[in-house]
Structures are given as C-alpha cells and as structure tokens.
N, C-alpha and C positions, 0 to 999 in steps of 0.2 A: 956660533953657539947653537946647539940643537934645541928644537922646540919640545916642550914637555906637554903631555896631555893635561887638559884642564880638569881639576877635581871639583866636584860639586861642593857648594858651601854648606849644604845641609843634606843629611841622609833622607832618602825618600822611602817610605814604607812600601812593601810589595803591592798593596792595593791602592796606592796613591800615585798620582803623576805630579810633575812639577807644578801643574796648574792647580792642584788641590786634591781633596779626597775623591775617590772613585764614586761614580754615580750610585746613590743608594747607601753609601757607607756612612755610618754615624759613630760618634764616640760613645753612645749610650749602649747599654746591654740590650740584646734583642728582647722584645716583649710582644705581647699580643697572644692570639689564639695558639700559635705554634710553640711558644716558649713560656716557661714559668718566670717569675720575677728575677731569677738568677742567671738567665741566659741558657738554661738547660732545656732540651726539648721536652715538651709535655707528653709526647707520644710514648705510651707505656710499652710499645712494641720494641723499643730500643733495648730496654733491660730484659724483657722477655725473650728477645732474639738471642741475647748473650746466654741466658740460662738454657735455652733450647739447644744452642750450639754446644755448650759444655755437656749437656745431657746426652746429646748424640754421640759425642766422643766417648762418654762413659758406656753407653749402650754398645758401641763398637768394641770396646775393650771387654765387655761382658759376652761378646759373641752374638749379640742380638741383631746386628746389622748384616744383611747378606748382600753380596754383590752378584747380580744376576748374570754378569758376564765373566765372573771369575770364581775362584774358590772362596769359601767362607773364612773370615779372619779367625785365627785361634784366640781363645779367651786369654786375657792377661789380667788376672784378678788384682794384682798389685797396682797396675795402672788404673784400673777401674776404681779401686778404693781411693786413689789419689784424686781422681776427677770428682768423685762423690764428696770427698772432704773439701775440695775447692768450692763446690756448690754450697755445702753447709757453711763454709766460712763466709760466702757472700750473703747467705741468709742472716748470719749473726751480725755481720758488719752493716747491713742495711736495715736492721730491725727498727721499726718506727718511721722509716723513710719511704716505704713502699705503698703503692696504691693497693686497695683490696684485691684487685685482679692479679697484680704482680705477686702478692703474698700467696694467693691460692695456687697459681701456676708453680711457684717455687716449692711450696709444700707438697703438692701432688707429685711433681717430678722427683723430688728428693725421696718421698715415701716409696714410689715405684722402684727407683734405682736401688734403694737400700734393701727392699724385699727381694729383688732379683739377685743382688749380691749375696745375701744370706742364703738363699736357696742354692746358689752355685757353690758357695764356700763350705756348706755343711756336708758331712758325709751322707750318702744315700741311706735311707731307712730300709730295713729288711723285714 
C-alpha cells in the first residue's frame, strides 16, 4: 500500500506557526499612537496621499503635467471630469469623517481642479 502524506489536523493562519501565534501578533485590534480605536491608521497622510494621487491624474488629463523627457500629454477633458467627479464623490462619502487638515486639502484641490476644468472647457473670450 502507498503511503499518503499527512494532513494537518488544524489549519494554520499565515502569521502563525504550529507552535502558536507569531511574535507580536495579537487577537486585539491595533491601538496606540499609530492607530485609532478601529484599527485604522491615524496618519492623515494616507487619505491625503490618495486625494493627491487622484488630483495628479486629473491634472495630467487637463494637460497640466509636463514630461521633461517627452512630449506633453494632450488634454482629455472627459477623463479629467471623471477624476474630478471621483474626488467630489470621496468628499461627499467622507463628510463628517475627515480631520480638519484632510477637509482643507480636499476642498482646495477640488476647487483648483474645477476652476482649471472650467477655464479649459469654456470657449475663449474675444
């Protein structure tokens, strides 16, 4: 009769060994100076970085971003509008849950992008 491989009697989580939990691992939510009471990072830069990343994409679509080693990207107003709308949706969905700094960054970026979009989509004055 052929030997069969042994199967473990209990599944082991990726951060555990058969001897027990990994060093420093706990069943509790992270807390302390780096996390809020819900396990989320307290660092406001996480949200702000996301907003800045989306704003950079919108600016690229508006033709505001130049590549010093290549040609300038052509403006794509439809894509720019979509990115601006995504940032506005984030503002609406996070209302009341942002720090004052996050709110200011979000509002300023949105205002700047909307003003640039309007100036580019309006016909030139004569």
